[in-house]
Structure formats: structure tokens, C-alpha cells
C-alpha positions in Angstrom: 0.0 0.0 0.0 1.3 3.4 -0.8 0.6 6.7 0.8 -1.2 5.5 3.9 -4.3 6.7 5.6 -4.9 10.4 5.9 -6.9 11.6 8.9 -8.3 15.1 8.8 -8.1 17.0 12.1 -11.7 17.3 13.5 -12.7 21.0 13.7 -16.1 22.7 14.0 -15.5 26.4 13.3 -17.8 28.0 15.9 -19.1 28.2 19.4 -21.6 25.5 20.3 -23.2 24.0 23.5 -22.5 20.4 24.1 -25.8 18.5 23.6 -24.7 15.1 25.0 -21.6 13.2 26.1 -20.8 9.6 26.8 -20.1 6.5 24.6 -16.6 7.8 24.1 -17.5 11.1 22.6 -19.7 14.2 22.4 -22.6 15.7 20.4 -22.9 19.3 19.5 -24.2 21.4 16.6 -26.1 18.4 15.2 -22.9 16.5 14.8 -21.1 13.9 16.9 -17.4 13.4 17.6 -15.8 10.3 19.0 -12.9 11.1 21.4 -12.0 14.1 23.5 -12.5 17.7 22.5 -11.3 21.2 23.1 -14.0 23.9 23.0 -12.2 27.1 22.2 -13.0 30.6 20.8 -11.7 29.3 17.4 -14.2 26.4 17.5 -14.5 22.8 18.7 -11.4 20.7 18.0 -10.7 17.0 18.3 -8.2 16.5 21.2 -5.8 13.6 21.4 -5.8 13.5 25.3 -7.5 10.5 26.7 -5.7 9.9 30.1 -6.0 12.7 32.7 -3.0 11.4 34.6 -0.6 12.1 31.7 -1.8 15.7 30.8 1.0 18.1 30.2 1.7 21.5 28.7 1.8 20.1 25.2 -1.8 18.9 25.5 -2.8 22.5 26.2 -0.8 24.2 23.4 -4.0 25.2 21.6 -5.8 26.7 24.7 -2.5 28.5 25.6 -2.3 29.9 22.0 -5.8 31.3 22.5 -5.4 32.4 26.1 -6.0 36.0 25.3 -9.6 35.2 24.5 -10.2 32.8 27.4 -11.1 33.9 30.9 -12.1 30.5 32.3 -10.7 27.1 31.2 -12.8 24.1 32.4 -10.9 20.8 32.4 -13.1 17.7 32.3 -10.9 14.8 33.6 -13.2 11.9 32.7 -15.5 10.1 35.1 -14.0 11.6 38.2 -12.2 14.7 39.3 -8.4 14.4 39.1 -6.2 17.4 39.8 -3.9 18.8 37.2 -0.1 18.7 37.9 0.7 21.9 39.9 3.2 23.1 37.2 0.6 22.7 34.4 -2.0 24.6 36.5 0.5 27.3 37.2 1.4 27.6 33.4 -2.3 28.0 32.4 -2.8 30.6 35.1 0.3 32.5 34.0 -1.3 32.7 30.6 -4.3 34.5 32.2 -6.8 31.8 32.5 -8.7 30.8 35.6 -8.6 27.0 35.6 -11.4 24.8 37.0 -10.9 21.0 37.0 -13.9 18.7 37.4 -15.4 15.5 36.1 -16.3 15.7 32.4 -20.1 15.7 33.1 -19.8 18.7 35.5 -17.5 20.4 33.1 -20.0 20.0 30.2 -22.8 21.4 32.3 -20.7 24.3 33.5 -19.4 25.1 30.0 -23.0 25.2 28.6 -24.2 27.6 31.4 -21.2 30.0 31.0 -21.4 29.8 27.2 -25.1 30.8 27.4 -24.1 33.7 29.6 -21.7 34.7 26.8 -18.7 34.4 29.1 -15.2 33.9 27.7 -15.1 30.2 28.6 -13.2 27.3 27.0 -13.2 23.6 27.9 -10.8 20.7 27.6 -13.0 17.6 27.8 -11.8 14.1 28.1 -14.3 11.7 26.6 -16.1 9.2 28.9 -17.7 5.8 28.0 
């Protein structure tokens, strides 16, 4: 086989509430995405992160790049709340974002409320089964 498989990076170019989560993914804007997502001012992006215990600064490169437009970053760590490493939390705060870590379900609900209030909110959401 030549060339190999090409996978296009998942990206929805807009702000949208999360309609549902579970089964390893999310539903929003009448679409579904399997896997974790970043909900940012630039849109909703597929996110490679799947293990909250291994999150590092590289996983947050895109939110850090858009930090000027983000007041609050919600981090959904899966089924249960797991804290971010202190150095990662400090780096995100240095960039000007308030960081709130919670289980993915709580992060989805909080994101939707803050988005409806037109707050400068972003979310990094690890998918749950």
C-alpha cells in the first residue's frame, strides 16, 4: 500500500453548546465526535488527550495559544475529578486563564451555562464511556 491513511483533524468552526456526552464522545451542533474535544474561541477541535493522569503543557498548546480570549478554562478529567499537575495549572494561570478542574459531566454542564451567559469560557473535555 502506498501513501497510507490520511486523517483530517476534526474541527467545528464556531461556538456551540455540548448537547450530549458519553459513549466515548460528544454531540454538538447536530454532529457527533468520537474522542476528547477542546471547546475554544476558534471552535471545537478534536483533542488527542485520553488519560487525565498524563496531561502536560503540550496537551494544552491550543488553549495556551488562544489564552487572550479565554477567561475560564474548564478541564473535564473523565468520570472523576483528578487534579492537574501543579506546574501545568501554574502555566495555564500565568497565561491569564482561571482553571477549574472537574469530572467531564460537570465540566460540560458548567461550560454550557457559561457559554449561554456569553462568558469567555473554554473547555478541555476528556471523553467518557
